[in-house]
C-alpha positions as CSV (number, residue, x, y, z in Angstrom):
1,M,106.9,132.8,100.2
2,A,104.8,129.2,99.6
3,E,106.6,126.5,98.1
4,P,105.1,126.2,93.5
5,A,102.4,123.5,93.8
6,P,103.5,120.6,91.8
7,Q,102.3,119.9,88.5
8,A,99.5,118.2,87.7
9,G,99.9,114.3,87.5
10,R,103.8,114.3,88.8
11,E,105.4,114.0,92.0
12,P,106.9,116.4,94.3
13,T,110.6,116.2,93.9
14,R,112.2,114.4,96.7
15,T,116.0,114.3,98.0
16,A,117.5,110.5,98.8
17,Q,116.6,111.2,102.6
18,E,113.1,112.1,102.1
19,A,110.4,109.0,102.6
20,S,109.4,107.7,100.0
21,V,105.8,107.5,101.4
22,P,105.0,110.9,103.4
23,V,104.0,109.4,107.0
24,P,100.4,110.9,107.5
25,A,100.2,111.7,111.8
26,A,98.4,108.8,112.0
27,A,100.9,106.5,111.8
28,G,102.9,109.0,114.5
29,G,103.2,105.9,117.3
30,G,104.5,103.5,114.4
31,P,107.3,105.0,113.0
32,I,109.3,101.7,112.3
33,S,106.2,99.6,111.2
34,H,105.7,102.8,108.7
35,A,109.5,102.4,107.7
36,I,109.2,98.5,107.2
37,F,105.9,99.5,104.7
38,R,108.0,101.9,102.5
39,L,110.5,99.3,102.5
40,A,109.1,96.4,101.7
41,R,107.2,98.0,99.0
42,L,110.0,100.1,97.1
43,H,112.0,96.4,97.8
44,R,108.7,94.4,95.9
45,M,109.1,97.1,93.2
46,F,112.9,97.0,92.4
47,A,112.1,93.0,92.9
48,G,109.5,92.9,90.5
49,Q,111.9,95.5,88.0
50,L,114.4,92.5,88.0
51,L,112.2,90.0,87.9
52,R,110.0,90.8,85.1
53,R,113.4,91.0,82.3
54,I,113.7,87.5,82.9
55,G,109.7,86.2,82.9
56,L,108.8,86.1,86.5
57,H,106.8,87.7,88.8
58,P,107.6,88.6,92.9
59,G,107.2,85.4,94.9
60,Q,108.0,83.3,91.6
61,E,111.3,82.9,92.1
62,L,110.9,82.0,95.5
63,V,109.1,79.3,94.6
64,M,111.6,78.0,92.0
65,M,114.8,78.5,94.8
66,H,112.6,76.5,96.7
67,L,112.0,73.2,94.0
68,W,115.9,73.9,92.9
69,E,117.3,73.4,96.0
70,L,115.1,70.8,97.7
71,G,114.0,68.6,94.3
72,P,110.1,67.9,93.0
73,Q,107.7,69.2,96.4
74,R,103.8,68.7,97.4
75,Q,102.2,71.8,96.7
76,T,101.0,71.4,100.5
77,D,104.7,71.0,101.1
78,L,105.8,74.6,99.0
79,V,102.4,76.2,100.9
80,R,104.4,75.7,104.4
81,L,107.8,76.3,103.1
82,L,107.0,79.5,102.0
83,D,103.9,80.2,104.4
84,S,101.7,80.9,102.1
85,D,97.6,80.4,101.7
86,A,96.8,77.1,99.4
87,A,94.6,79.5,96.6
88,T,97.8,81.9,96.1
89,M,100.5,78.5,95.6
90,T,97.8,77.6,92.8
91,R,98.0,80.6,91.0
92,T,101.7,80.4,91.0
93,I,102.1,77.2,90.3
94,Q,99.8,77.0,87.4
95,R,101.5,80.6,86.3
96,L,104.9,78.8,86.8
97,E,103.7,76.2,84.4
98,Q,102.3,78.2,81.5
99,A,105.8,79.6,81.7
100,G,107.2,76.1,81.2
101,F,109.2,76.6,84.8
102,V,107.6,73.5,86.5
103,R,105.7,70.2,86.1
104,R,103.2,68.3,88.1
105,R,103.6,64.7,88.2
106,P,102.1,62.0,89.9
107,S,103.5,61.3,94.0
108,P,105.1,57.8,93.5
109,T,104.4,57.6,97.1
110,D,101.0,59.4,97.5
111,K,98.7,58.6,94.9
112,R,96.4,61.8,95.8
113,A,99.1,63.8,95.2
114,S,101.2,65.3,92.6
115,L,104.9,66.7,92.7
116,I,105.7,70.0,91.6
117,E,109.4,70.0,89.8
118,P,111.3,72.5,88.0
119,T,112.2,72.0,84.6
120,A,115.0,72.1,82.5
121,A,114.3,75.5,81.3
122,S,113.8,76.6,84.8
123,H,117.3,75.4,85.1
124,A,118.3,77.8,82.6
125,L,117.1,80.4,84.6
126,R,118.3,80.2,87.8
127,R,121.5,81.8,87.4
128,E,119.7,85.1,86.3
129,V,117.6,84.5,89.4
130,E,120.7,84.4,91.4
131,E,122.4,87.6,89.9
132,A,118.8,89.2,90.1
133,W,118.9,88.9,93.9
134,S,122.4,89.9,94.1
135,R,121.3,93.1,92.3
136,L,118.6,93.8,94.3
137,E,121.0,93.0,98.0
138,D,123.5,95.6,95.8
139,L,120.8,98.6,95.9
140,V,119.5,97.8,99.2
141,A,123.0,97.4,101.3
142,A,124.5,100.0,98.8
143,G,127.1,102.4,100.9
144,L,126.9,99.9,103.9
145,T,129.9,98.6,105.5
146,D,130.4,94.8,106.1
147,D,129.8,96.0,110.4
148,E,126.6,98.1,108.8
149,R,124.8,94.8,106.8
150,A,125.5,92.7,109.6
151,A,123.8,95.0,111.9
152,A,121.0,95.3,110.3
153,L,120.6,91.8,109.2
154,H,120.2,90.8,112.7
155,T,117.3,93.8,113.9
156,L,115.8,92.6,110.7
157,E,115.7,89.5,112.4
158,R,115.2,90.4,115.7
159,L,112.3,92.1,114.7
160,E,110.8,89.0,112.3
161,Q,110.6,87.2,115.8
162,N,108.9,89.9,117.4
163,L,106.4,89.2,115.2
164,L,106.3,85.7,115.1
165,R,106.3,85.7,118.5
166,A,102.9,87.6,118.2
167,A,101.6,85.2,116.1
168,D,101.2,83.4,118.5
169,D,99.9,84.8,121.2
170,P,98.4,88.0,118.8
171,P,96.7,91.2,120.4
172,G,93.1,90.8,121.2
173,A,93.0,87.2,121.7
174,P,91.7,85.9,124.8
175,P,93.6,85.1,127.5
176,E,94.0,80.9,127.7
């Protein structure tokens, strides 16, 4: 007997054990990559929900974390720190500035540059950002033992290192 089709406009019901996005046959050669895609998508969705409650969008909290920790920074330094691009960082800083969380001031050492610094309003936001990240960590690692958390972190760091090495020698690049 065939399973009933989902009603129009409704997602089929999934169990916690099923993938959030169906794995297409063409992704069969990359099950880890597809799992990373699904995980990153869900992680960003939950981060967005938590951050929206405090007036931020995903990525803005990372800029704020660096400013809180390091103090005023040139925009080019934030681009490098966050491995971003200039256009994205410009939009992020403009939005944070409009929200009253950062301000620009002239650099005392380089008259061509300005420094981005956190405002008092952003310092009041810090505790809420820390709580949002703790909540996100709880969601991600729910049910994992301390050993499993350490193993997961170790595996993710290894995957990141693999990609960083690959970035130094991109696939399809002509041999030197």
